[in-house]
C-alpha positions in Angstrom: -39.6 25.5 -16.1 -37.6 22.0 -17.4 -35.9 19.9 -14.3 -32.5 20.8 -16.0 -33.0 24.8 -15.6 -33.9 24.1 -12.3 -31.0 22.2 -11.4 -28.8 24.5 -13.1 -30.5 27.3 -10.9 -29.2 25.7 -7.8 -25.7 25.2 -9.3 -24.1 26.3 -12.3 -21.0 26.3 -13.1 -20.8 29.6 -14.4 -22.7 31.1 -11.5 -20.8 33.8 -9.3 -20.1 33.4 -5.7 -18.5 35.7 -3.6 -16.2 34.4 -0.9 -14.8 37.3 1.4 -15.8 39.9 -1.1 -14.4 38.3 -4.0 -16.6 36.9 -6.7 -15.7 34.1 -8.9 -17.7 31.6 -10.7 -18.3 28.3 -8.7 -16.8 26.0 -10.9 -13.6 28.3 -10.1 -14.1 28.2 -6.1 -14.5 24.1 -6.6 -10.4 24.2 -8.1 -9.4 26.3 -5.3 -10.7 24.4 -2.5 -9.3 21.1 -4.1 -12.8 19.8 -4.4 -13.9 18.7 -7.7 -17.0 20.1 -9.7 -19.3 17.2 -9.8 -18.9 17.2 -6.1 -19.8 20.0 -5.4 -22.6 19.9 -7.7 -24.1 16.9 -6.0 -24.1 18.5 -2.7 -25.7 21.5 -4.1 -28.0 18.8 -5.2 -28.5 17.7 -2.2 -29.3 20.6 -0.4 -26.2 21.1 1.1 -25.0 25.4 1.0 -22.5 26.6 -0.5 -19.7 26.7 2.1 -20.6 22.9 2.9 -20.5 22.2 -0.2 -16.6 23.5 -0.8 -15.5 22.1 1.7 -12.9 19.4 0.7 -14.1 16.5 2.9 -17.4 15.5 4.1 -18.0 12.7 6.7 -18.5 9.6 5.3 -18.9 6.4 5.7 -16.9 4.1 8.2 -14.8 1.6 6.3 -15.8 -2.5 6.2 -13.4 -4.5 6.6 -13.8 -7.6 4.7 -11.5 -10.7 5.3 -9.9 -11.5 1.8 -9.9 -15.4 3.0 -13.4 -15.4 3.9 -15.3 -12.4 3.0 -16.8 -11.9 6.2 -16.4 -8.7 8.0 -14.1 -9.4 10.0 -11.8 -7.4 13.0 -8.7 -7.0 11.9 -5.6 -6.5 14.3 -5.8 -3.7 17.0 -8.8 -2.1 15.4 -11.9 -3.1 17.5 -15.8 -3.3 15.7 -18.1 -2.6 17.8 -21.6 -4.1 16.6 
């Protein structure tokens, strides 16, 4: 089995997924949930189940606040950075 066909079996755009008793292609469910298809595909490749892959926003990294003057991570006014 080629690597490409193995990945397609994990997450093919045309794969029918049933949610709430309604079956639609995976790519269509992504659009309904407001998630880019490439995001869903990457989440599936990383091992997430379909429910988690279709969630609009995953928990991301905390933003770094880089100072525009010195380029270091500085503490913006009103925000405390804890080391």
